[in-house]
C-alpha positions in Angstrom: 0.0 0.0 0.0 1.4 3.4 -1.0 2.1 5.8 1.8 -0.4 8.6 2.3 0.2 12.0 0.9 1.7 14.5 3.3 -0.3 17.7 3.5 1.5 20.8 4.9 -0.8 23.5 6.1 -1.8 26.1 8.6 -5.6 26.6 9.0 -4.9 30.4 9.2 -4.2 30.3 5.4 -7.3 30.5 3.2 -6.2 28.1 0.5 -4.7 25.7 3.0 -8.0 25.7 4.9 -10.0 25.1 1.7 -7.8 22.2 0.6 -7.9 20.7 4.1 -11.8 20.7 3.9 -11.7 19.2 0.4 -9.5 16.3 1.5 -11.8 15.7 4.5 -14.9 15.8 2.3 -13.3 13.4 -0.1 -12.2 11.1 2.7 -8.7 11.1 1.3 -6.2 9.6 3.7 -3.3 12.1 4.3 -0.6 12.7 6.8 -1.2 15.8 8.9 1.8 18.1 8.6 0.9 21.4 10.3 3.2 24.3 9.7 2.8 27.1 12.3 3.0 30.4 10.4 2.9 32.4 13.6 6.2 30.7 14.6 7.6 31.2 11.1 8.1 27.5 10.6 7.6 28.0 6.9 10.9 29.8 6.8 13.0 26.9 8.1 15.5 25.1 5.9 13.6 21.9 6.6 10.4 23.3 5.2 12.2 24.9 2.3 13.1 21.4 1.1 9.3 20.7 0.9 8.2 24.0 -0.6 10.9 26.2 -2.2 8.5 29.2 -2.1 8.2 28.7 1.7 4.5 29.1 1.8 1.5 26.9 2.7 -0.2 24.8 1.6 2.2 22.2 0.1 2.1 18.4 -0.4 4.6 15.6 -0.7 3.7 12.4 -2.5 6.7 10.2 -2.0 9.6 12.1 -3.4 7.4 14.5 -5.4 6.8 18.0 -3.9 4.1 20.4 -5.0 2.9 23.9 -4.0 0.3 26.3 -5.4 -3.3 25.4 -4.4 -4.6 25.2 -8.0 -1.8 22.9 -9.1 -2.4 20.7 -6.0 -6.2 20.5 -6.8 -5.5 19.3 -10.3 -2.8 16.8 -9.2 -5.1 15.3 -6.5 -8.0 15.1 -8.9 -5.9 13.3 -11.5 -4.8 10.8 -8.8 -8.5 10.3 -7.9 -7.9 11.8 -4.5 -10.8 14.2 -4.8 -14.4 13.4 -5.6 -15.8 14.1 -9.1 -18.2 16.5 -7.5 -15.4 18.6 -5.9 -13.4 18.7 -9.1 -15.6 17.5 -12.0 -14.4 15.1 -14.7 -16.7 16.8 -17.2 -14.5 19.0 -19.4 -16.9 22.0 -19.3 -17.5 21.9 -15.6 -13.8 21.4 -14.8 -13.0 24.4 -17.1 -15.5 26.5 -15.2 -13.8 25.6 -11.9 -10.5 26.5 -13.4 -12.0 29.7 -14.8 -13.1 30.7 -11.3 -9.7 29.8 -9.7 -8.0 32.1 -12.3 -10.5 34.9 -11.7 -10.5 34.6 -7.9 -6.7 34.9 -7.6 -6.6 38.4 -9.0 -10.0 39.5 -7.6 -11.2 38.0 -4.3 -7.7 36.9 -3.1 -6.0 40.1 -3.9 -8.6 42.3 -2.2 -9.4 40.2 0.8 -5.7 39.3 1.3 -4.7 43.0 1.4 -7.5 43.8 3.9 -6.5 40.8 6.1 -2.8 41.9 6.1 -3.4 45.6 6.7 -6.5 45.2 8.9 -5.4 42.4 11.2 -2.2 40.5 10.7 0.3 43.5 10.5 -1.3 45.4 13.4 -1.7 42.4 15.7 2.0 41.5 15.2 3.2 45.1 15.6 4.5 45.3 12.1 2.3 48.2 11.2 -0.3 50.4 13.0 -4.0 49.9 12.5 -5.1 51.4 9.2 -6.5 54.9 9.3 -10.2 55.4 8.7 -9.4 56.6 5.1 -7.2 53.5 4.5 -9.8 51.2 6.0 -12.5 52.7 3.7 -10.3 52.0 0.7 -9.6 48.4 1.8 -13.3 47.7 2.2 -14.2 49.4 -1.1 -11.7 47.0 -2.9 -13.2 44.0 -1.1 -16.8 45.0 -1.9 -15.8 45.7 -5.6 -14.9 42.0 -5.8 -18.0 41.0 -3.9 -20.2 42.9 -6.4 -18.6 41.0 -9.3 -19.1 37.7 -7.4 -22.7 38.6 -6.8 -23.4 39.7 -10.4 -21.3 37.3 -12.5 -20.9 34.0 -10.5 -23.9 33.3 -8.4 -26.7 32.5 -10.8 -27.2 29.1 -9.0 -26.8 27.7 -5.6 -23.0 27.2 -6.0 -20.4 28.8 -8.2 -20.4 26.1 -10.9 -24.0 25.0 -10.6 -26.1 23.1 -8.1 -23.2 21.2 -6.4 -20.4 22.3 -4.2 -16.9 22.3 -5.8 -13.4 23.3 -4.8 -14.2 26.7 -6.4 -16.7 27.3 -3.5 -14.2 26.2 -0.9 -11.5 28.5 -2.2 -13.7 31.5 -2.8 -15.6 31.3 0.5 -12.3 30.8 2.5 -11.0 34.2 1.2 -14.1 36.0 2.4 -14.5 34.2 5.7 -11.0 35.2 6.6 -12.2 38.8 7.0 -14.0 37.8 10.2 -10.6 38.5 11.8 -11.0 42.1 10.6 -14.5 42.3 12.1 -15.9 42.4 8.6 -19.1 40.6 7.6 -20.8 40.5 4.3 -23.7 42.9 4.1 -26.8 40.8 3.4 -28.7 43.7 1.9 -25.9 44.7 -0.5 -24.8 41.2 -1.4 -27.8 38.8 -0.7 -26.6 36.1 -3.1 -23.1 36.1 -1.6 -24.5 35.9 2.0 -26.8 33.0 1.2 -24.0 31.2 -0.8 -21.7 31.5 2.2 -24.4 29.9 4.4 -24.8 27.1 1.9 -21.1 26.4 1.8 -20.9 26.3 5.6 -23.9 23.9 5.8 -22.5 21.6 3.0 -19.1 21.2 4.6 -19.9 20.3 8.1 -18.5 19.1 10.5 -15.2 20.0 8.8 -16.1 23.7 8.3 -16.3 24.4 12.0 -13.1 22.5 12.7 -11.2 24.3 10.0 -12.5 27.7 11.1 -12.1 27.2 14.9 -9.1 29.6 15.2 -10.7 32.2 12.9 -14.0 32.1 14.8 -12.3 32.2 18.2 -10.1 35.2 17.4 -12.9 37.1 15.7 -15.2 36.6 18.7 -12.4 37.7 21.1 -11.9 40.9 19.1 -15.6 41.6 19.0 -15.9 41.2 22.8 -12.9 43.4 23.3 -14.8 46.2 21.6 -17.7 46.0 24.1 
């Protein structure tokens, strides 16, 4: 029996969290290899031998090493390590998933990632002060510009690619859910389709969703209580 794939991740990372949920939903056996970003474990020489870019997620399949979440999704699917629902075999449906992953990287990921860094990660680690009101307004405007496109262009059905959950939903929702750490919630009146879609993704990925988001939820609740 071939050894299980080693999956290197930190659940603070949106793509790592999405892939962790995908592997759990697919019931794919894998070896847990957590990498603590807060301890800078991704910068060690040991981890550099796994991922030369020194980021998470990454996987090791025997002597083969791979990074970049989209590449990992395709590799796992080709090895039958993801279900056909999560990454369809249908050429057209698979192309739609890939289309979203390409769009998401330069839209949702770019806007939410910048907000996360400037609005939570840098201030909490003393790297930068909290953003000014003007800067915060600009960060939110960029996020909501992407949410408006998501609402208008991608959510015609229950999920991004149709009636079934795919890795596209896991990746896209993970970027948005990360902003709980910045005390940002999607406005249901402005983006009703996005809000309902996020609820559907949460419901469709239990119990793994709550496990994957335990840290994000805990820290966001602590920050909310600190404001009271």
